[in-house]
PLY file of the C-alpha trace (Angstrom):
ply
format ascii 1.0
element vertex 92
property float x
property float y
property float z
element edge 91
property int vertex1
property int vertex2
end_header
4.08 4.80 23.88
5.63 3.57 26.94
8.30 1.77 25.53
6.57 -0.62 23.40
8.03 -1.78 20.70
7.53 -0.33 17.30
7.89 -1.58 13.81
8.81 0.51 10.46
5.54 -0.62 8.21
5.33 0.46 4.24
2.77 2.61 5.92
4.03 3.73 8.86
5.01 3.22 11.93
3.05 0.73 14.47
3.24 -0.62 17.65
4.26 -4.16 18.04
1.18 -6.73 19.21
0.34 -10.44 19.40
-2.42 -11.99 18.77
-4.13 -11.30 22.31
-3.11 -7.66 21.25
-0.55 -7.24 23.69
2.50 -4.67 23.40
6.20 -6.01 24.17
5.18 -3.86 27.40
3.92 -6.11 30.29
0.12 -5.44 30.66
-0.21 -3.14 28.17
-2.64 -3.63 25.24
-3.10 -1.64 22.09
-5.23 -1.45 19.78
-6.88 0.41 16.65
-4.67 2.72 14.50
-2.08 2.62 16.85
-1.84 -0.29 15.40
-1.79 -0.69 11.83
-4.66 1.10 9.99
-7.53 -1.52 9.34
-11.14 0.73 9.73
-13.60 1.20 12.23
-14.07 -2.70 12.41
-10.58 -3.42 12.59
-10.34 -1.43 15.30
-13.73 -2.66 17.52
-12.69 -6.10 17.02
-8.92 -5.24 18.14
-10.22 -3.64 21.30
-12.61 -6.30 22.13
-9.73 -8.80 21.88
-7.51 -6.46 24.28
-10.87 -6.14 26.95
-10.85 -10.21 27.55
-6.65 -10.11 27.07
-6.20 -7.52 29.44
-9.45 -9.14 32.13
-7.16 -11.89 32.09
-10.68 -13.84 30.85
-8.26 -16.56 29.88
-5.86 -17.21 32.80
-9.24 -17.26 34.72
-11.02 -19.61 32.72
-7.67 -21.88 33.21
-8.00 -21.43 36.63
-11.93 -22.69 36.82
-10.30 -25.77 34.32
-8.18 -26.88 36.47
-10.25 -26.65 39.62
-13.37 -28.48 37.64
-10.08 -31.42 36.95
-9.44 -31.26 40.37
-13.19 -31.85 41.47
-13.72 -34.83 39.09
-10.64 -36.49 40.30
-11.66 -35.75 43.82
-15.22 -37.03 43.37
-14.53 -39.67 40.96
-16.99 -42.77 40.13
-15.62 -45.87 41.37
-15.11 -48.40 38.55
-16.23 -51.01 40.48
-20.09 -49.49 40.61
-20.54 -49.94 36.86
-20.32 -53.70 37.61
-22.92 -53.94 40.22
-26.14 -53.70 37.63
-26.62 -56.15 35.07
-28.51 -55.69 31.91
-31.68 -56.67 33.47
-31.79 -54.95 36.68
-34.57 -52.76 37.43
-33.69 -49.14 39.07
-36.09 -46.92 40.49
0 1
1 2
2 3
3 4
4 5
5 6
6 7
7 8
8 9
9 10
10 11
11 12
12 13
13 14
14 15
15 16
16 17
17 18
18 19
19 20
20 21
21 22
22 23
23 24
24 25
25 26
26 27
27 28
28 29
29 30
30 31
31 32
32 33
33 34
34 35
35 36
36 37
37 38
38 39
39 40
40 41
41 42
42 43
43 44
44 45
45 46
46 47
47 48
48 49
49 50
50 51
51 52
52 53
53 54
54 55
55 56
56 57
57 58
58 59
59 60
60 61
61 62
62 63
63 64
64 65
65 66
66 67
67 68
68 69
69 70
70 71
71 72
72 73
73 74
74 75
75 76
76 77
77 78
78 79
79 80
80 81
81 82
82 83
83 84
84 85
85 86
86 87
87 88
88 89
89 90
90 91
């Protein structure tokens, strides 16, 4: 099993996975019956979770968020601009 940690459970040995279906071996994800018998619905859901994690969607999302934060910082509206218009100012 590629050297992944195995758990002994009352229902037999299963691969250890975290909440993202990652095993103890870097970049190895597992889903389905090897992580414990739970039926087709559970296996399918675990497979989707493992796919998202393996595709590094979360890391890419974090990278895009950091970029957005830098953009907001770089192009932040000067607070003085908010004081130019009075409540009765007409803008067109």
